[in-house]
DRENDO-1510 file (C-alpha; in Angstrom, 1 decimal, always signed):
<recs>
REC; n; res; u; v; w
REC; 1; MET; -1.2; -10.7; +44.9 .
REC; 2; ASN; -4.6; -10.4; +43.2 .
REC; 3; ILE; -4.4; -9.9; +39.4 .
REC; 4; LEU; -7.4; -8.8; +37.5 .
REC; 5; PHE; -7.1; -9.7; +33.8 .
REC; 6; ILE; -9.4; -7.4; +31.7 .
REC; 7; TYR; -10.2; -7.9; +28.1 .
REC; 8; PRO; -11.8; -4.8; +26.4 .
REC; 9; LYS; -15.0; -5.0; +24.4 .
REC; 10; PHE; -15.0; -5.3; +20.6 .
REC; 11; PRO; -17.4; -2.9; +18.8 .
REC; 12; ASP; -19.9; -4.5; +16.5 .
REC; 13; THR; -18.0; -5.5; +13.3 .
REC; 14; PHE; -18.1; -8.2; +10.7 .
REC; 15; TRP; -15.7; -10.3; +12.8 .
REC; 16; SER; -17.6; -9.9; +16.0 .
REC; 17; PHE; -20.5; -12.0; +14.6 .
REC; 18; ALA; -22.7; -10.2; +17.2 .
REC; 19; TYR; -25.9; -10.7; +15.3 .
REC; 20; ALA; -25.2; -14.3; +14.5 .
REC; 21; LEU; -24.3; -15.3; +18.0 .
REC; 22; SER; -27.8; -14.8; +19.2 .
REC; 23; PHE; -28.9; -17.7; +17.0 .
REC; 24; ILE; -26.7; -20.1; +19.0 .
REC; 25; GLY; -27.0; -18.5; +22.4 .
REC; 26; LYS; -23.4; -17.3; +22.7 .
REC; 27; LYS; -21.9; -14.1; +23.9 .
REC; 28; SER; -18.6; -13.8; +22.0 .
REC; 29; ALA; -17.0; -15.5; +19.0 .
REC; 30; TYR; -13.5; -16.0; +20.4 .
REC; 31; PRO; -11.8; -16.1; +23.9 .
REC; 32; PRO; -8.9; -13.7; +24.8 .
REC; 33; LEU; -6.2; -16.2; +24.0 .
REC; 34; GLY; -3.3; -13.8; +24.4 .
REC; 35; LEU; -4.5; -12.7; +27.9 .
REC; 36; LEU; -5.0; -16.3; +29.0 .
REC; 37; THR; -1.5; -17.1; +27.9 .
REC; 38; VAL; -0.2; -14.1; +29.9 .
REC; 39; ALA; -2.1; -15.4; +32.9 .
REC; 40; SER; -0.3; -18.7; +32.6 .
REC; 41; LEU; +3.0; -16.8; +32.9 .
REC; 42; VAL; +2.0; -15.2; +36.1 .
REC; 43; PRO; +3.1; -17.0; +39.3 .
REC; 44; ALA; +0.7; -19.8; +40.2 .
REC; 45; GLU; +0.5; -18.7; +43.8 .
REC; 46; TRP; -1.1; -15.4; +42.8 .
REC; 47; SER; -4.8; -15.1; +42.7 .
REC; 48; LYS; -6.2; -14.5; +39.2 .
REC; 49; ARG; -9.6; -13.4; +37.9 .
REC; 50; LEU; -10.6; -12.8; +34.2 .
REC; 51; VAL; -13.2; -10.2; +33.1 .
REC; 52; ASP; -13.9; -10.4; +29.4 .
REC; 53; LEU; -16.1; -7.4; +28.6 .
REC; 54; ASN; -17.5; -9.2; +25.6 .
REC; 55; VAL; -19.3; -11.7; +27.8 .
REC; 56; ASP; -19.4; -10.0; +31.2 .
REC; 57; SER; -19.3; -6.7; +33.0 .
REC; 58; LEU; -16.6; -5.1; +35.1 .
REC; 59; THR; -17.9; -4.5; +38.6 .
REC; 60; ASP; -16.7; -2.3; +41.4 .
REC; 61; LYS; -16.2; -5.5; +43.4 .
REC; 62; ASP; -13.8; -6.8; +40.8 .
REC; 63; ILE; -11.7; -3.6; +40.9 .
REC; 64; ALA; -11.8; -3.5; +44.8 .
REC; 65; TRP; -10.6; -7.1; +44.9 .
REC; 66; ALA; -7.6; -6.5; +42.6 .
REC; 67; ASP; -4.1; -5.3; +43.5 .
REC; 68; MET; -3.3; -4.7; +39.8 .
REC; 69; ALA; -5.1; -4.9; +36.4 .
REC; 70; PHE; -3.6; -6.5; +33.4 .
REC; 71; VAL; -5.1; -5.2; +30.1 .
REC; 72; SER; -4.4; -6.5; +26.6 .
REC; 73; ALA; -6.0; -5.2; +23.5 .
REC; 74; MET; -5.9; -4.9; +19.7 .
REC; 75; ALA; -6.4; -1.6; +17.9 .
REC; 76; ILE; -10.1; -2.2; +17.3 .
REC; 77; GLN; -10.6; -2.3; +21.1 .
REC; 78; ARG; -9.0; +1.1; +21.6 .
REC; 79; THR; -12.2; +2.9; +22.9 .
REC; 80; SER; -13.1; +0.2; +25.4 .
REC; 81; ALA; -9.4; -0.1; +26.5 .
REC; 82; LYS; -9.2; +3.6; +27.2 .
REC; 83; GLN; -12.5; +3.5; +29.2 .
REC; 84; ILE; -11.1; +0.6; +31.3 .
REC; 85; ILE; -7.8; +2.4; +32.0 .
REC; 86; ALA; -9.7; +5.6; +33.0 .
REC; 87; ARG; -11.9; +3.6; +35.3 .
REC; 88; CYS; -8.9; +1.9; +37.0 .
REC; 89; ASN; -7.1; +5.3; +37.3 .
REC; 90; THR; -10.1; +6.8; +39.0 .
REC; 91; SER; -10.3; +3.8; +41.4 .
REC; 92; GLY; -6.6; +4.0; +42.2 .
REC; 93; LEU; -6.0; +0.5; +40.6 .
REC; 94; LYS; -2.6; +0.3; +38.8 .
REC; 95; VAL; -2.7; -0.9; +35.3 .
REC; 96; ALA; -0.1; -3.0; +33.3 .
REC; 97; ALA; -0.9; -3.1; +29.6 .
REC; 98; GLY; +0.4; -5.1; +26.6 .
REC; 99; GLY; -0.6; -6.6; +23.3 .
REC; 100; PRO; -0.7; -5.3; +19.8 .
REC; 101; LEU; -2.4; -1.9; +20.5 .
REC; 102; PHE; +0.0; -0.9; +23.2 .
REC; 103; THR; +3.1; -2.3; +21.5 .
REC; 104; SER; +2.3; -0.4; +18.3 .
REC; 105; GLU; +1.3; +2.9; +20.0 .
REC; 106; PRO; +2.9; +3.1; +23.4 .
REC; 107; GLU; +3.1; +6.9; +23.2 .
REC; 108; SER; -0.7; +7.1; +23.2 .
REC; 109; PHE; -1.1; +5.5; +26.6 .
REC; 110; LYS; +0.8; +7.8; +29.1 .
REC; 111; GLU; -1.9; +7.1; +31.7 .
REC; 112; VAL; -0.9; +3.4; +31.9 .
REC; 113; ASP; +1.3; +2.7; +34.9 .
REC; 114; HIS; +3.4; -0.1; +33.2 .
REC; 115; LEU; +3.6; -0.9; +29.5 .
REC; 116; VAL; +4.8; -4.5; +29.1 .
REC; 117; LEU; +5.3; -4.6; +25.4 .
REC; 118; ASP; +6.3; -7.0; +22.6 .
REC; 119; GLU; +6.0; -10.7; +23.4 .
REC; 120; ALA; +5.1; -11.4; +27.0 .
REC; 121; GLU; +7.4; -14.5; +27.1 .
REC; 122; LEU; +10.4; -12.0; +26.9 .
REC; 123; THR; +9.2; -9.0; +28.9 .
REC; 124; LEU; +6.7; -10.2; +31.5 .
REC; 125; SER; +9.2; -12.0; +33.8 .
REC; 126; SER; +11.4; -8.8; +34.2 .
REC; 127; PHE; +8.3; -6.8; +35.0 .
REC; 128; LEU; +7.0; -9.3; +37.6 .
REC; 129; SER; +10.4; -9.5; +39.2 .
REC; 130; ASP; +10.7; -5.7; +39.5 .
REC; 131; LEU; +7.1; -5.5; +40.7 .
REC; 132; GLN; +7.8; -7.9; +43.6 .
REC; 133; ASP; +10.9; -5.8; +44.4 .
REC; 134; GLY; +8.8; -2.6; +44.4 .
REC; 135; GLN; +10.7; -1.0; +41.6 .
REC; 136; ALA; +8.6; -1.7; +38.5 .
REC; 137; LYS; +9.5; +0.6; +35.5 .
REC; 138; LYS; +7.2; +2.4; +33.1 .
REC; 139; ILE; +8.1; +0.5; +29.9 .
REC; 140; TYR; +9.5; -3.0; +29.2 .
REC; 141; ARG; +10.6; -3.9; +25.7 .
REC; 142; ALA; +12.3; -6.8; +24.0 .
REC; 143; SER; +15.0; -6.7; +21.3 .
REC; 144; GLY; +14.1; -9.9; +19.5 .
REC; 145; PHE; +11.5; -12.7; +19.3 .
REC; 146; CYS; +10.9; -15.5; +21.8 .
REC; 147; ASP; +11.2; -19.2; +21.4 .
REC; 148; ILE; +7.6; -20.4; +21.6 .
REC; 149; HIS; +8.7; -23.9; +22.4 .
REC; 150; HIS; +8.6; -22.6; +26.0 .
REC; 151; THR; +5.2; -20.9; +25.8 .
REC; 152; PRO; +2.9; -22.5; +28.4 .
REC; 153; ILE; -0.7; -23.7; +28.0 .
REC; 154; PRO; -3.2; -20.9; +28.4 .
REC; 155; SER; -5.1; -20.6; +31.7 .
REC; 156; TRP; -8.3; -22.1; +30.3 .
REC; 157; ASP; -9.6; -22.5; +33.9 .
REC; 158; LEU; -10.2; -18.7; +34.1 .
REC; 159; LEU; -12.7; -19.0; +31.2 .
REC; 160; GLN; -16.4; -19.8; +31.0 .
REC; 161; MET; -16.2; -21.8; +27.7 .
REC; 162; LYS; -19.9; -22.1; +27.2 .
REC; 163; ARG; -20.2; -18.4; +26.5 .
REC; 164; TYR; -18.0; -18.6; +23.4 .
REC; 165; ALA; -18.7; -19.9; +19.9 .
REC; 166; SER; -15.2; -21.1; +19.3 .
REC; 167; MET; -12.0; -21.8; +21.2 .
REC; 168; SER; -8.5; -20.7; +20.0 .
REC; 169; ILE; -5.1; -22.2; +19.7 .
REC; 170; GLN; -1.8; -20.9; +18.3 .
REC; 171; PHE; +0.7; -23.1; +16.5 .
REC; 172; SER; +3.0; -20.5; +15.0 .
REC; 173; ARG; +4.0; -16.8; +15.0 .
REC; 174; GLY; +5.4; -14.8; +12.2 .
REC; 175; CYS; +4.9; -14.8; +8.4 .
REC; 176; PRO; +7.4; -15.3; +5.6 .
REC; 177; PHE; +5.7; -12.7; +3.4 .
REC; 178; ASN; +6.0; -8.9; +3.5 .
REC; 179; CYS; +2.7; -7.3; +2.6 .
REC; 180; ASP; +3.0; -3.5; +2.6 .
REC; 181; PHE; -0.1; -2.9; +4.8 .
REC; 182; CYS; +0.3; -5.7; +7.4 .
REC; 183; ASN; +1.9; -5.2; +10.8 .
REC; 184; VAL; +2.2; -9.0; +11.6 .
REC; 185; THR; +5.9; -9.1; +10.6 .
REC; 186; THR; +6.5; -5.9; +12.7 .
REC; 187; LEU; +5.0; -7.6; +15.7 .
REC; 188; PHE; +6.2; -11.2; +15.2 .
REC; 189; GLY; +8.9; -11.2; +12.5 .
REC; 190; HIS; +9.4; -12.9; +9.1 .
REC; 191; ARG; +10.6; -16.2; +10.4 .
REC; 192; THR; +7.9; -18.6; +11.1 .
REC; 193; ARG; +8.3; -19.8; +14.7 .
REC; 194; ILE; +6.4; -23.0; +15.6 .
REC; 195; LYS; +5.4; -24.9; +18.6 .
REC; 196; LYS; +6.2; -28.6; +18.8 .
REC; 197; SER; +3.4; -30.9; +17.9 .
REC; 198; GLN; +3.4; -32.2; +21.5 .
REC; 199; GLN; +2.6; -28.7; +22.7 .
REC; 200; VAL; -0.3; -28.3; +20.3 .
REC; 201; ILE; -1.7; -31.7; +21.3 .
REC; 202; ALA; -1.4; -30.9; +25.0 .
REC; 203; GLU; -3.3; -27.7; +24.5 .
REC; 204; LEU; -6.0; -29.5; +22.5 .
REC; 205; ASP; -6.3; -32.1; +25.2 .
REC; 206; ARG; -6.8; -29.4; +27.8 .
REC; 207; ILE; -9.6; -27.8; +25.8 .
REC; 208; TYR; -11.2; -31.2; +25.0 .
REC; 209; ASP; -11.0; -32.4; +28.6 .
REC; 210; ALA; -12.8; -29.2; +29.6 .
REC; 211; GLY; -15.7; -30.5; +27.6 .
REC; 212; TRP; -15.3; -28.5; +24.4 .
REC; 213; ARG; -16.6; -30.2; +21.2 .
REC; 214; SER; -17.1; -27.4; +18.7 .
REC; 215; SER; -14.9; -25.2; +16.5 .
REC; 216; ILE; -11.3; -24.4; +17.3 .
REC; 217; PHE; -9.5; -21.5; +15.6 .
REC; 218; PHE; -5.8; -21.8; +14.8 .
REC; 219; VAL; -5.1; -18.1; +15.1 .
REC; 220; ASP; -1.8; -18.2; +13.2 .
REC; 221; ASP; -1.4; -15.4; +10.7 .
REC; 222; ASN; -0.2; -17.9; +8.2 .
REC; 223; PHE; -0.7; -21.5; +9.2 .
REC; 224; ILE; +1.3; -22.9; +6.3 .
REC; 225; GLY; +4.4; -20.9; +6.9 .
REC; 226; ASN; +6.4; -24.1; +7.5 .
REC; 227; LYS; +4.8; -26.7; +5.2 .
REC; 228; HIS; +7.4; -29.3; +5.8 .
REC; 229; TYR; +6.8; -29.4; +9.6 .
REC; 230; LEU; +3.0; -29.4; +9.0 .
REC; 231; LYS; +3.2; -32.4; +6.7 .
REC; 232; THR; +5.7; -34.4; +8.7 .
REC; 233; GLU; +4.8; -33.5; +12.3 .
REC; 234; LEU; +1.8; -31.5; +13.2 .
REC; 235; LEU; -0.9; -32.7; +10.7 .
REC; 236; PRO; -0.1; -36.4; +11.3 .
REC; 237; ALA; -0.3; -35.7; +15.1 .
REC; 238; LEU; -3.7; -34.0; +14.6 .
REC; 239; ILE; -5.0; -36.8; +12.5 .
REC; 240; GLU; -4.0; -39.3; +15.2 .
REC; 241; TRP; -5.4; -37.1; +18.0 .
REC; 242; ARG; -8.9; -37.0; +16.6 .
REC; 243; LYS; -9.2; -40.8; +16.1 .
REC; 244; ASP; -10.9; -41.2; +19.5 .
REC; 245; LYS; -12.5; -37.7; +19.7 .
REC; 246; LYS; -15.9; -36.5; +18.9 .
REC; 247; GLY; -16.6; -33.1; +17.3 .
REC; 248; CYS; -13.9; -30.3; +17.2 .
REC; 249; VAL; -13.4; -29.0; +13.7 .
REC; 250; PHE; -10.6; -26.5; +12.9 .
REC; 251; PHE; -10.2; -23.3; +10.9 .
REC; 252; THR; -7.3; -21.0; +10.3 .
REC; 253; GLU; -5.6; -18.4; +8.1 .
REC; 254; ALA; -3.3; -19.2; +5.3 .
REC; 255; SER; -1.8; -17.8; +2.0 .
REC; 256; ILE; -3.2; -18.6; -1.4 .
REC; 257; ASN; -0.2; -20.8; -2.3 .
REC; 258; LEU; -2.0; -23.5; -0.2 .
REC; 259; ALA; -3.7; -24.3; -3.5 .
REC; 260; ASP; -0.4; -25.4; -5.0 .
REC; 261; ASP; +0.0; -28.3; -2.6 .
REC; 262; PRO; -2.6; -31.0; -3.0 .
REC; 263; GLU; -0.9; -33.2; -0.3 .
REC; 264; LEU; -1.2; -30.4; +2.2 .
REC; 265; LEU; -4.8; -29.8; +1.3 .
REC; 266; ASN; -5.7; -33.4; +1.7 .
REC; 267; MET; -3.9; -33.7; +5.1 .
REC; 268; MET; -5.6; -30.6; +6.5 .
REC; 269; SER; -9.0; -32.0; +5.5 .
REC; 270; LYS; -8.2; -35.3; +7.2 .
REC; 271; ALA; -7.0; -33.4; +10.3 .
REC; 272; GLY; -10.4; -31.7; +10.6 .
REC; 273; PHE; -9.9; -28.3; +9.0 .
REC; 274; ASP; -13.0; -27.1; +7.2 .
REC; 275; SER; -12.3; -23.5; +6.4 .
REC; 276; VAL; -9.5; -21.0; +5.9 .
REC; 277; PHE; -9.2; -17.3; +5.7 .
REC; 278; ILE; -7.1; -16.0; +2.8 .
REC; 279; GLY; -6.0; -12.5; +2.0 .
REC; 280; ILE; -7.0; -12.1; -1.7 .
REC; 281; GLU; -6.8; -8.3; -1.5 .
REC; 282; SER; -7.4; -7.4; -5.2 .
REC; 283; PRO; -7.9; -9.1; -8.6 .
REC; 284; ASP; -5.7; -6.3; -10.1 .
REC; 285; GLU; -2.1; -7.3; -10.6 .
REC; 286; ALA; -0.8; -3.7; -10.4 .
REC; 287; CYS; -2.4; -3.4; -6.9 .
REC; 288; LEU; -0.8; -6.7; -5.8 .
REC; 289; THR; +2.5; -5.4; -7.0 .
REC; 290; GLU; +2.0; -2.1; -5.1 .
REC; 291; CYS; +1.3; -3.8; -1.8 .
REC; 292; HIS; +4.0; -6.5; -2.3 .
REC; 293; LYS; +1.4; -9.3; -2.3 .
REC; 294; THR; +3.8; -11.5; -4.3 .
REC; 295; GLN; +2.2; -14.8; -3.4 .
REC; 296; ASN; -1.0; -13.7; -5.1 .
REC; 297; LYS; +0.6; -12.6; -8.4 .
REC; 298; ASN; +1.0; -14.5; -11.7 .
REC; 299; ARG; -1.8; -17.0; -10.9 .
REC; 300; ASP; -5.4; -17.6; -11.7 .
REC; 301; LEU; -6.9; -16.5; -8.3 .
REC; 302; LEU; -10.3; -17.9; -9.1 .
REC; 303; GLN; -8.9; -21.3; -10.0 .
REC; 304; SER; -6.8; -21.3; -6.8 .
REC; 305; ILE; -9.8; -20.6; -4.7 .
REC; 306; SER; -11.8; -23.3; -6.5 .
REC; 307; ILE; -9.0; -25.9; -5.9 .
REC; 308; ILE; -9.1; -25.2; -2.1 .
REC; 309; GLN; -12.9; -25.3; -1.9 .
REC; 310; ARG; -13.0; -28.6; -3.9 .
REC; 311; ALA; -10.6; -30.0; -1.4 .
REC; 312; GLY; -13.1; -29.4; +1.4 .
REC; 313; LEU; -11.9; -26.1; +2.8 .
REC; 314; GLN; -14.3; -23.2; +2.6 .
REC; 315; VAL; -12.4; -20.0; +1.6 .
REC; 316; MET; -13.1; -16.8; +3.5 .
REC; 317; GLY; -11.5; -13.9; +1.7 .
REC; 318; GLY; -10.1; -10.5; +2.6 .
REC; 319; PHE; -10.3; -7.8; +0.0 .
REC; 320; ILE; -9.0; -4.2; -0.1 .
REC; 321; VAL; -9.9; -1.1; -2.1 .
REC; 322; GLY; -8.1; +2.2; -2.0 .
REC; 323; PHE; -4.7; +1.3; -3.4 .
REC; 324; ASP; -2.9; +4.0; -5.3 .
REC; 325; ASN; -3.2; +1.9; -8.5 .
REC; 326; ASP; -7.0; +1.5; -8.0 .
REC; 327; THR; -9.2; +3.3; -10.6 .
REC; 328; PRO; -13.0; +3.6; -10.4 .
REC; 329; SER; -13.3; +0.4; -12.3 .
REC; 330; ILE; -11.9; -1.6; -9.3 .
REC; 331; PHE; -15.3; -1.6; -7.6 .
REC; 332; ARG; -17.0; -3.5; -10.4 .
REC; 333; GLN; -14.0; -5.8; -10.7 .
REC; 334; GLN; -14.2; -6.6; -7.0 .
REC; 335; ILE; -17.9; -7.3; -7.2 .
REC; 336; ASP; -17.5; -9.6; -10.2 .
REC; 337; PHE; -14.6; -11.5; -8.7 .
REC; 338; ILE; -16.3; -12.1; -5.4 .
REC; 339; GLN; -19.5; -13.3; -7.0 .
REC; 340; LYS; -17.7; -15.6; -9.4 .
REC; 341; SER; -15.4; -17.0; -6.7 .
REC; 342; GLY; -18.2; -18.2; -4.4 .
REC; 343; ILE; -16.4; -16.7; -1.4 .
REC; 344; VAL; -19.4; -16.3; +0.9 .
REC; 345; THR; -17.6; -14.5; +3.7 .
REC; 346; ALA; -16.0; -11.6; +1.7 .
REC; 347; MET; -14.4; -9.1; +4.1 .
REC; 348; VAL; -14.0; -6.0; +2.0 .
REC; 349; ALA; -12.1; -3.1; +3.6 .
REC; 350; MET; -10.9; +0.4; +2.6 .
REC; 351; LEU; -7.1; +0.5; +2.8 .
REC; 352; GLN; -5.8; +1.6; +6.2 .
REC; 353; ALA; -2.2; +2.1; +7.3 .
REC; 354; PRO; -1.4; +0.4; +10.6 .
REC; 355; PRO; +1.5; +2.0; +12.6 .
REC; 356; GLY; +4.8; +0.1; +12.1 .
REC; 357; THR; +4.1; -0.9; +8.5 .
REC; 358; ARG; +5.9; +0.1; +5.4 .
REC; 359; LEU; +2.7; +1.6; +4.1 .
REC; 360; PHE; +2.3; +3.8; +7.2 .
REC; 361; ASP; +5.9; +5.0; +6.9 .
REC; 362; ARG; +5.5; +5.8; +3.2 .
REC; 363; LEU; +2.2; +7.6; +3.5 .
REC; 364; GLN; +3.4; +9.5; +6.6 .
REC; 365; ARG; +6.3; +10.9; +4.6 .
REC; 366; GLU; +3.7; +11.9; +2.0 .
REC; 367; SER; +1.6; +13.6; +4.7 .
REC; 368; ARG; -1.3; +11.2; +3.8 .
REC; 369; VAL; -1.8; +9.7; +7.3 .
REC; 370; VAL; -4.6; +11.8; +8.7 .
REC; 371; SER; -6.0; +10.0; +11.7 .
REC; 372; GLU; -5.4; +7.1; +14.1 .
REC; 373; PHE; -5.7; +3.5; +12.9 .
REC; 374; SER; -9.1; +2.1; +13.9 .
REC; 375; GLY; -8.2; -1.6; +13.5 .
REC; 376; ASP; -11.7; -2.2; +12.0 .
REC; 377; ASN; -11.3; -3.3; +8.4 .
REC; 378; VAL; -14.9; -3.1; +7.4 .
REC; 379; ASP; -16.3; +0.0; +9.1 .
REC; 380; GLY; -16.2; +2.2; +6.0 .
REC; 381; THR; -13.3; +4.4; +7.3 .
REC; 382; THR; -9.7; +4.9; +6.5 .
REC; 383; ASN; -6.8; +6.8; +8.3 .
REC; 384; ILE; -5.2; +7.8; +5.0 .
REC; 385; ILE; -5.8; +10.2; +2.1 .
REC; 386; PRO; -6.4; +7.8; -0.9 .
REC; 387; LYS; -5.3; +8.9; -4.3 .
REC; 388; MET; -8.8; +8.6; -5.8 .
REC; 389; GLY; -10.2; +10.8; -3.1 .
REC; 390; LYS; -11.9; +9.8; +0.1 .
REC; 391; ASP; -15.5; +10.5; -1.1 .
REC; 392; ARG; -15.0; +8.5; -4.3 .
REC; 393; LEU; -13.5; +5.6; -2.4 .
REC; 394; LEU; -16.3; +5.6; +0.1 .
REC; 395; ASP; -19.0; +5.7; -2.6 .
REC; 396; GLY; -17.3; +2.7; -4.4 .
REC; 397; TYR; -16.9; +0.8; -1.2 .
REC; 398; ARG; -20.6; +1.2; -0.3 .
REC; 399; GLN; -21.4; +0.1; -3.8 .
REC; 400; ILE; -19.5; -3.2; -3.3 .
REC; 401; MET; -21.0; -3.9; +0.1 .
REC; 402; LYS; -24.6; -3.1; -1.0 .
REC; 403; HIS; -24.2; -5.5; -3.9 .
REC; 404; ILE; -22.5; -8.5; -2.3 .
REC; 405; TYR; -24.6; -8.4; +0.8 .
REC; 406; SER; -28.0; -7.9; -0.7 .
REC; 407; PRO; -30.0; -11.1; -0.1 .
REC; 408; SER; -30.2; -12.1; -3.7 .
REC; 409; ASN; -26.5; -11.8; -4.4 .
REC; 410; TYR; -25.4; -13.2; -1.1 .
REC; 411; TYR; -27.6; -16.3; -1.4 .
REC; 412; GLN; -26.5; -16.8; -5.0 .
REC; 413; ARG; -22.9; -16.8; -3.8 .
REC; 414; ILE; -23.7; -19.5; -1.2 .
REC; 415; LYS; -25.2; -21.6; -3.9 .
REC; 416; THR; -22.1; -21.1; -6.1 .
REC; 417; PHE; -19.9; -22.1; -3.3 .
REC; 418; LEU; -22.0; -25.2; -2.3 .
REC; 419; LYS; -22.0; -26.5; -5.9 .
REC; 420; GLU; -18.2; -27.1; -6.0 .
REC; 421; PHE; -17.5; -27.5; -2.3 .
REC; 422; LYS; -16.5; -31.0; -1.2 .
REC; 423; ALA; -18.1; -31.9; +2.1 .
REC; 424; PRO; -15.4; -32.0; +4.8 .
REC; 425; GLU; -14.4; -35.3; +6.2 .
REC; 426; ILE; -14.9; -34.2; +9.8 .
REC; 427; LYS; -18.2; -32.6; +10.8 .
REC; 428; LEU; -19.7; -31.2; +14.0 .
REC; 429; PRO; -22.6; -33.3; +15.4 .
REC; 430; MET; -26.1; -32.0; +15.2 .
REC; 431; ASP; -26.3; -31.0; +18.9 .
REC; 432; THR; -28.9; -29.0; +20.8 .
REC; 433; GLN; -27.1; -25.7; +20.0 .
REC; 434; ARG; -27.2; -26.4; +16.2 .
REC; 435; MET; -30.8; -27.6; +16.3 .
REC; 436; LEU; -31.8; -24.3; +18.0 .
REC; 437; ALA; -29.9; -22.4; +15.4 .
REC; 438; LEU; -31.8; -24.3; +12.7 .
REC; 439; LEU; -35.2; -23.5; +14.3 .
REC; 440; ARG; -34.4; -19.9; +15.0 .
REC; 441; SER; -33.1; -19.3; +11.4 .
REC; 442; GLY; -36.3; -20.9; +10.0 .
REC; 443; ILE; -38.3; -18.3; +12.0 .
REC; 444; ARG; -36.1; -15.2; +11.9 .
REC; 445; LEU; -34.9; -15.6; +8.4 .
REC; 446; GLY; -37.5; -17.8; +6.7 .
REC; 447; VAL; -40.6; -16.1; +8.1 .
REC; 448; ILE; -39.8; -12.7; +9.5 .
REC; 449; GLY; -36.7; -11.8; +7.4 .
REC; 450; LYS; -36.8; -9.9; +4.2 .
REC; 451; GLU; -34.6; -12.6; +2.7 .
REC; 452; ARG; -37.2; -15.3; +3.4 .
REC; 453; PHE; -37.7; -16.1; -0.4 .
REC; 454; GLN; -34.0; -16.5; -0.9 .
REC; 455; TYR; -33.6; -18.5; +2.4 .
REC; 456; TRP; -36.2; -21.2; +1.5 .
REC; 457; SER; -35.0; -21.3; -2.1 .
REC; 458; LEU; -31.5; -22.1; -0.8 .
REC; 459; MET; -32.7; -24.6; +1.7 .
REC; 460; THR; -34.8; -26.4; -0.9 .
REC; 461; TRP; -31.9; -26.5; -3.4 .
REC; 462; THR; -29.5; -27.7; -0.8 .
REC; 463; MET; -31.8; -30.5; +0.5 .
REC; 464; LEU; -32.2; -31.7; -3.1 .
REC; 465; HIS; -28.6; -31.4; -4.3 .
REC; 466; LYS; -26.3; -31.3; -1.3 .
REC; 467; PRO; -28.3; -32.7; +1.7 .
REC; 468; GLY; -25.2; -33.3; +3.7 .
REC; 469; LEU; -24.4; -29.5; +3.6 .
REC; 470; VAL; -27.8; -28.3; +5.0 .
REC; 471; PRO; -26.2; -27.3; +8.4 .
REC; 472; LEU; -23.5; -25.3; +6.6 .
REC; 473; ALA; -26.1; -23.6; +4.4 .
REC; 474; VAL; -28.0; -22.6; +7.5 .
REC; 475; THR; -24.8; -21.3; +9.1 .
REC; 476; LEU; -23.9; -19.2; +6.1 .
REC; 477; ALA; -27.5; -17.8; +6.0 .
REC; 478; ILE; -27.1; -16.7; +9.6 .
REC; 479; TYR; -23.8; -15.1; +8.9 .
REC; 480; GLY; -25.4; -13.2; +6.0 .
REC; 481; TYR; -28.0; -11.8; +8.4 .
REC; 482; HIS; -25.1; -10.6; +10.6 .
REC; 483; TYR; -23.2; -9.0; +7.7 .
REC; 484; ARG; -26.3; -7.2; +6.5 .
REC; 485; ARG; -27.0; -5.8; +9.9 .
REC; 486; ILE; -23.5; -4.5; +10.2 .
REC; 487; CYS; -23.7; -2.9; +6.7 .
REC; 488; GLU; -27.1; -1.3; +7.5 .
REC; 489; LEU; -25.9; +0.1; +10.8 .
REC; 490; TYR; -22.4; +1.3; +10.0 .
REC; 491; ILE; -21.8; +1.4; +6.3 .
REC; 492; PHE; -24.9; +2.3; +4.3 .
REC; 493; GLU; -26.2; +5.8; +4.3 .
</recs>
């Protein structure tokens, strides 16, 4: 059987890094890890082909070759996913779909032939067995969560790695916390399920042996969900793994309580982690209480961020406005906090309610869910009626974005960050790709760009005070260009 794996296109968002990728000659930030994992669960004797619409186009020949299309998507890929499904329907190609979008909203995809939902390790085998017997059902669901000790290595052979800026790997699923607006626990549970260190090393070996020497994203929703295993098993294995390796730095997502464990911070740095995304959400305690962000309460958030960055991990932060406890003063509070923190990559979103969350259920009971969940946390939209009013919220949101991503404030934030950031122990080599990025940034940002004064001021300061961090300063300047382009196109009036 010929299986065509199709990954829908992402719209231009902060996380797409579309306007930054051109500096390094890449097409997409991340590969479709989930779909590659599904491919590895399909019988080896079946023929497989991957079309990632973020790096390639779907041709009529692809569709004609296939006996069935497998589509996986997140909510933000909804528009592209529907276009793919419609095209397959028109061509008579049957579609099997799974992943977060379809698992959360199966009722929205009646045109899909087979919905293989929840975790593929539990539902895919039944579907494939029924398919071979000619009696495949419409919907396949699981009642629990899988043991990821048996999850196979993703089918990296289907991928053209050189088109991507980073590779991805998953160590764990699930999160011990219960944030009101997050659907991670709905999809993957509260108990942190982990892979054995041998599995992770085997996956890294496969990526490294394929020639990869750049960034690798540990996609866990909370990498530090099992600190004991990290410190006794995985991190020592990663430290040992990289002893005879070149390149390959890691980044991940974690909770703010990472700052409370200096041993863990030190080990992550030695293992090659250089940045971490943390959901800060709000500097307001009442809002943190409202959304059950308990791990962020009763602490000096600015100090916690500083501790992590001084340990050699850049903090990328997520922020939300539009909580019921927010007042008009929250917009200024968020601006001041972000600028003081030195969080360069500050992803500020208007509150949305994903299906399956406690927030969605509560607001639906209050008749305050008014549209479908977009999945884009920085597009200036929301699917709920905020208490302060949608117009007031949107005005305040635009105020934040205009301020923090104006060249003067953005570059000042880079300098604030670099002043206290400890250079990571593991760095990427200055290869051809990074040299081209340096040259292109000098021309596009330092000569043509409206931020040219701030750009050269930062480069001069960094060369004088933190010369080892010049490549990082260039990277952050390039990111800033991308963020401003997104703001100009989709957020600012």
